N, C-alpha and C positions, 0 to 999 in steps of 0.2 A: 603485772608482767609475767609472762610464761617463761619457763625454763626450756630452752631449746637444746636438744642433744642431737648432734649429727653423727651418724654411724656410717663409716666408710667401709663397705664390704669388699674384701679382697680375696679371702680364702674360702668363705662359705657363701652359699646363695641365700637370697631373701627367704626362700621357702624353708630353709634350715634355721635361720636366725629369728625370724618374726615369731614363730610359736614360743620360743624360749622367752623372748621379751614380753609377749602377751601373758605368759604364765606368771612371770614376776610381777606384772601389773596387777593381775587378779589376786595374787598372794597378798598384795598390799591393801586389798579391799577396794581397789580402783576399778572403774569401767574405762573402756577404750573405744575409740573410733579408728578404723583403718581406712584411709582414703587412698585410692589407687588412681592411676592415670587413665584406665579404660575399664569398661564393663567386662570385657573378656578377662582382664587380669583379676578383677574382683571375683569373678566366677571361678577362676583357677585357684585363687587363694581360699575361697570358700570350700572347695573340694579338698585342698591340701590340709586345711586345718582339721578336717574330720579324720584324716588318715595319717597324720604326721608321726604319731607314736602309739604303740600298742598299749602302753600302760597309762596313757594320758587321755583326758577328755577336756577339750577346750570349748566351752559353750560360746557360741557365736551365731550370728545370723545376718541376713540381708533383707532389704525392703520386702521382697516377695515372700519371705517367711512370716511376715506380720510381727506384731508385738515389738516393734523397733525400740520402744521406750523401755522394754524389759531385757533387752539383750546386753549381757556383760561386755561383749565385743561385737561391734556393729561395723560391717563392711559396706563401703559406699564409694561413689565417684563424685559425690556432691559435697558442698559445704553445709553439712548438717550435723547436728548433735542431739538426736532424739532421745538418747539414753543418759543425757547429762554427764557425758564422759569426762574423766579427769585427764586422760591422756589421748593425744592424737598421734597416730602413726601415719606418716606420709611416705608412700612408696612409689617407685617408678616415675619419679619426677613430679608427682602430684604436689600442689601448693595449696595454701589456705588463705582466704581473705582476712580472717580474724582469728589469731591464735590466742588472744587474751582471755578467752573463756576457759582455756585449759590450764591445768597446773603444769603440765609438761607436754612438749611436742618432740617426737622422735622422727627425725628425717633420715631414712635409710636409703643409701644410694650405692650403685654399682661402681666400685673403684676401678674396674677394668674397662669402663666405658668413658672415654675422655669427655664426651658431650655431657654425660651425667655428672661428672666431676665439676665441669665448668658451671653447670646449672646450680649445683649445690653451693659452689663458691658465691654465686650471685645471691642465693637465698640466705647464706651466712651473712654477707655484707648488709643486706636489707634488714635482717633481724638485729644485727649489731647496731645499725643506724637507728633502729626503733627503740633501742635501749633494753632489749631482752638479755637475760643471762644465758650465755652460750657455753657449750662444751663440745669438743670434737674428739670422737673416739675412732680408732682405726684397728682393724683386726691384726693380731700378731701372727708370727710364724706358726704358733700352736693353735690358732683359732680363737684365742681369748681376745680381750679388748685392752688397748693401751690408750690412755688419755694423752692426746697430742697437743691440745690447745684449749684455752678458755678465753672467753671474751665478755 
């Protein structure tokens, strides 16, 4: 069973939070897949990850770059895991058919969008019913994370 972490974004945008979480993932020696809701969003994230920080380099790629199996962070809209990733990041309401192949799944959603919140609640319920270990994190006033629930 995978551990599912739900990240309720309220203070900072995905483009600010995702690189930090990906850096922590790579620091642990893990690989990641980022699955987005549209090809346009994946292309935007691809560009954002190249330019998010002056002092940082976050190695990543998309299918068009080739060598998908060698990418530490692979961005896609498909249910694929060519790099044998340990962590799956779901963004913009993306969902996954089978999360069991991953050690951890991070579901990041916009807490200022009521439709996104409702969809995340449905994904939480489905994951809980499937017996996964769950944790729900919400951004605090200072931008840090506060654990609000476990399941």
